N, C-alpha and C positions, 0 to 999 in steps of 0.2 A: 303443258309439255306435249309435243307431238310425238306419237309413237308409231305413226305410219307415214310413209312417203305419200305424196299427192296421188301418185298412180295407184298405190295399194289402197288408199282410202276410196278412190273412185271405184275400184274393183269390188271392194267390200260393200260399198253402198249398193252397187248393182246386184251383188249376190243377196244382200238382205231384201231388196225389193223383190227379187225372184223367189226367195223363200216365202215371203209373205203372200205373194200371188199364188204360188203352187201349193203350199202346205196349209195356209190359213184362208185362202181364197179372198184375200184383201189386197186392194191396190193402194200402195202408198207411194208418195213422191220422194225425191231426193232429200228434202229437208227432214221428213220423219225418219227415213232410213238412216240419215246422218245422226240424228238424235239417239236412235237405238244403238248405233255403233258407238257413239260417245259414252252412253251409259255402260255398255259392256266393257269398253276399254277401261273405264274408271272403276267399275265394280268387280269384274271377273279377271281382267288381265293381271292384276297384282298377284292373285292366287296362282295363276299359271306361271308367272315369272318366278315366284318364290319356290314353287315345286321344281322348276327347271334348275334353279340355283342349287337347291338341296341335292338333286341328282348329280349335278356337276361336282359339287363339293365331295360327295361320297365317292365318286369316281376318282377324283384326284387324291383323296385321303387313302383309298385302297392302293393306288399306285405308289404313293409315297411310303406306305407301310412296308411294301416289298422292295423298296429301293436298296436297302442294305444288302439283302440277299441276292438281288439281281446284279448289283454293280460292284460288289466288294470282291477283291482278289486276295487270297490268303497271302500274308507276308512271310518272308523267310521260309518258304515251303520247298525250296530246292531239294534239300536232303530228304525230306519226308516223301517227296514225289519219286525219288530215285529208288526207294526201297521196294 
């Protein structure tokens, strides 16, 4: 399963190569950088994805919990409002 567009993959590989060069003082090629990228996409990306889904579910759950209070209009309240 491809998780990145071709352009995003190209930019990620360039970024990985730059990271290795600057932070680790290692020169690696596109093939090795692509393998590192594939590893992190397979190993770490699912955890990031699951955490994002959990946050989105909590957000939606919170909004749905308040839906009754936010959207309900009292019925047959004409006379009680006039007092």
